[in-house]
C-alpha positions as CSV (number, residue, x, y, z in Angstrom):
1,M,123.5,100.3,103.2
2,D,123.7,101.6,106.7
3,T,120.5,101.0,108.7
4,R,120.4,104.6,109.9
5,K,120.6,106.0,106.4
6,L,118.0,103.6,105.2
7,G,115.7,104.7,108.1
8,L,116.2,108.3,107.2
9,I,115.2,107.6,103.6
10,F,112.1,105.8,104.8
11,L,111.3,108.8,107.0
12,T,111.6,111.2,104.1
13,I,109.4,109.1,101.9
14,S,106.8,108.6,104.6
15,G,106.7,112.3,105.3
16,L,106.1,113.0,101.6
17,M,103.3,110.4,101.5
18,I,101.5,112.2,104.4
19,I,101.9,115.6,102.6
20,V,100.4,114.0,99.4
21,A,97.6,112.5,101.5
22,F,96.7,115.8,103.0
23,I,96.6,117.6,99.6
24,T,94.6,114.8,98.1
25,F,92.1,114.9,101.0
26,V,91.6,118.6,100.6
27,I,91.0,118.3,96.9
28,G,88.5,115.5,97.4
29,G,86.7,117.3,100.1
30,Y,86.5,120.5,97.9
31,N,85.1,118.5,95.0
32,L,82.4,116.9,97.2
33,E,81.4,120.4,98.4
34,E,81.1,121.6,94.9
35,I,78.8,118.8,93.6
36,N,75.6,120.1,92.0
37,I,73.1,117.4,92.9
38,E,70.5,118.8,90.6
39,E,72.8,118.2,87.6
40,K,73.8,114.7,88.9
41,S,70.3,113.6,89.8
42,I,68.5,110.7,88.1
43,F,65.1,111.9,89.2
44,E,63.4,115.1,90.2
45,G,59.7,115.4,90.7
46,V,56.7,114.1,92.7
47,D,55.9,110.7,91.2
48,G,57.1,108.5,88.4
49,D,59.6,105.7,87.9
50,I,63.3,105.3,87.3
51,T,65.7,102.5,86.2
52,V,67.9,101.3,89.0
53,K,70.9,99.0,89.4
54,K,71.1,96.1,91.8
55,Y,72.7,96.9,95.1
56,D,73.5,100.5,94.2
57,T,72.6,103.0,96.9
58,Y,70.5,106.1,96.1
59,S,70.1,109.2,98.3
60,V,66.7,111.0,98.4
61,F,66.3,114.8,99.0
62,V,63.4,117.1,99.4
63,S,63.4,120.8,98.7
64,S,64.8,122.8,101.6
65,E,61.4,124.5,102.0
66,Y,60.2,121.3,103.6
67,S,61.5,119.2,106.5
68,C,61.9,115.4,106.5
69,K,58.7,115.0,108.4
70,D,56.7,116.9,105.8
71,V,57.3,114.2,103.2
72,E,55.2,111.2,102.5
73,L,57.2,109.0,100.2
74,S,57.0,105.5,98.9
75,I,59.6,103.9,96.6
76,Y,58.4,100.4,95.8
77,K,58.2,97.6,93.3
78,D,55.5,94.8,93.3
79,G,54.2,96.1,96.7
80,W,57.7,95.9,98.4
81,E,58.8,99.1,100.0
82,Y,62.5,100.0,99.5
83,F,62.8,103.5,101.0
84,F,64.3,104.0,104.4
85,E,63.7,107.4,106.1
86,D,66.9,109.0,107.6
87,C,66.6,112.6,108.5
88,D,70.3,113.4,108.8
89,A,70.9,117.1,108.5
90,I,74.7,116.5,108.0
91,L,73.9,115.1,104.6
92,N,71.9,118.1,103.5
93,E,72.9,119.8,100.2
94,V,72.5,123.4,99.1
95,G,68.8,123.9,98.5
96,W,67.9,120.3,99.4
97,N,67.3,118.4,102.7
98,Y,68.4,114.8,103.0
99,I,65.4,112.5,103.9
100,G,66.7,109.0,103.4
101,F,67.9,106.3,100.9
102,F,67.1,103.1,99.2
103,S,69.1,100.2,97.8
104,P,67.3,97.8,95.4
105,N,68.1,94.1,95.2
106,F,67.3,94.0,91.5
107,D,68.0,95.6,88.1
108,G,65.0,97.3,86.6
109,I,62.3,99.9,87.1
110,I,61.2,101.1,90.5
111,E,58.1,103.2,91.2
112,I,58.1,106.6,93.1
113,D,55.1,108.2,94.8
114,S,55.5,111.4,96.9
115,N,53.5,114.4,98.2
116,Q,56.4,116.8,97.7
117,R,59.0,117.4,95.0
118,I,62.0,115.1,95.6
119,L,65.4,114.6,94.1
120,I,67.2,111.2,93.8
121,I,70.9,110.8,93.2
122,N,73.1,107.7,92.8
123,D,75.7,107.7,95.6
124,D,78.3,106.6,93.1
125,V,78.4,110.3,92.1
126,Y,80.0,111.1,95.5
127,F,82.8,108.5,94.9
128,D,83.4,109.8,91.4
129,E,83.4,113.4,92.3
130,G,85.7,113.3,95.3
131,G,85.2,110.2,97.4
132,F,87.9,108.3,95.5
133,E,90.5,111.0,96.3
134,I,89.5,110.9,100.0
135,V,89.9,107.1,100.1
136,I,93.3,107.3,98.4
137,S,94.4,110.0,100.9
138,L,93.4,107.9,103.9
139,L,95.4,105.0,102.4
140,F,98.5,107.2,101.9
141,C,98.1,108.6,105.3
142,C,98.1,105.2,107.0
143,L,101.1,104.0,105.0
144,G,102.9,107.2,105.8
145,F,102.4,106.9,109.6
146,I,103.4,103.2,109.4
147,G,106.6,104.2,107.5
148,I,107.4,106.9,110.0
149,I,107.2,104.4,112.9
150,I,109.3,101.9,111.1
151,S,111.9,104.5,110.1
152,I,112.2,105.9,113.7
153,I,112.7,102.4,115.0
154,M,115.4,101.8,112.4
155,V,117.2,105.1,113.2
156,F,117.1,104.6,117.0
157,S,118.2,101.0,116.8
158,S,121.1,101.9,114.6
159,S,122.1,104.8,117.0
160,N,122.0,102.5,120.0
161,K,124.0,99.9,118.3
162,A,126.7,102.4,117.4
163,T,126.8,103.7,121.0
164,L,127.2,100.2,122.3
165,L,130.1,99.5,120.0
166,D,131.8,102.8,121.0
167,N,131.4,102.0,124.7
168,K,132.5,98.5,124.4
169,Q,135.5,97.7,126.7
170,E,138.3,95.3,125.9
171,F,139.3,93.1,128.7
172,V,142.9,91.8,128.7
173,I,143.7,88.9,130.9
174,I,147.3,89.1,132.2
175,T,148.7,85.8,133.4
176,S,151.7,86.2,135.7
177,E,154.8,84.1,135.1
178,P,155.8,81.8,137.9
179,D,158.5,83.3,140.1
180,E,162.0,82.1,139.2
181,A,163.5,79.8,141.8
182,I,166.1,81.6,143.9
183,V,169.3,79.5,144.3
184,T,171.4,80.1,147.3
185,N,175.0,79.1,147.8
186,N,174.2,77.9,151.2
187,K,174.4,74.2,151.5
188,E,171.7,72.4,153.2
189,S,172.9,71.1,156.5
190,T,171.9,67.5,157.3
191,N,172.4,65.5,160.5
192,P,174.5,62.4,159.9
193,E,172.9,59.1,160.1
194,W,173.9,56.6,162.9
195,W,175.8,54.3,160.5
196,E,177.8,57.2,159.2
197,I,178.8,58.0,162.8
198,S,179.8,54.4,163.6
199,G,181.9,54.1,160.5
200,E,183.9,57.2,161.5
201,N,184.6,55.7,165.0
202,K,185.9,52.5,163.5
203,S,188.3,54.3,161.4
């Protein structure tokens, strides 16, 4: 197949991949915005305990009536504190303010002690409800841009090659034949040698 045609095919496919990536990203973002963390929560209250999984990450929220600094929270096991305070307003949800996270290094039960009503959610929910679509969209987007770059290189290289062939000049080397010898009827005149002269005198 011609390189230029192949490049155009790659360009079309890459463009479609970017369109699909954009649509998938929008769907994933919309799903994330629509998450009801109260329905997805694994704990809501002041104190108690929950069962956790090793190395999973859990986000902690407090009612939007309170700020991050109003909460005194401890999430622990056997005297070891696992909660990390992180007052990032970007991660706030409707009706709830984000106050931090924890990630246990064990499977089992963990204790919770707070002075305000908190809510805990497993971050896997974000991946299941829209994060997966966003990751896929970023992958498709990267592949699409790489494909566009490759296809453009293929199309331009093919065009330059065709132009070079069209402008190629043929060089013809003409070898001249040696000039034919011109024969004249004039006889070469030569001076007689001395012995020829003496022979003529004797006769």
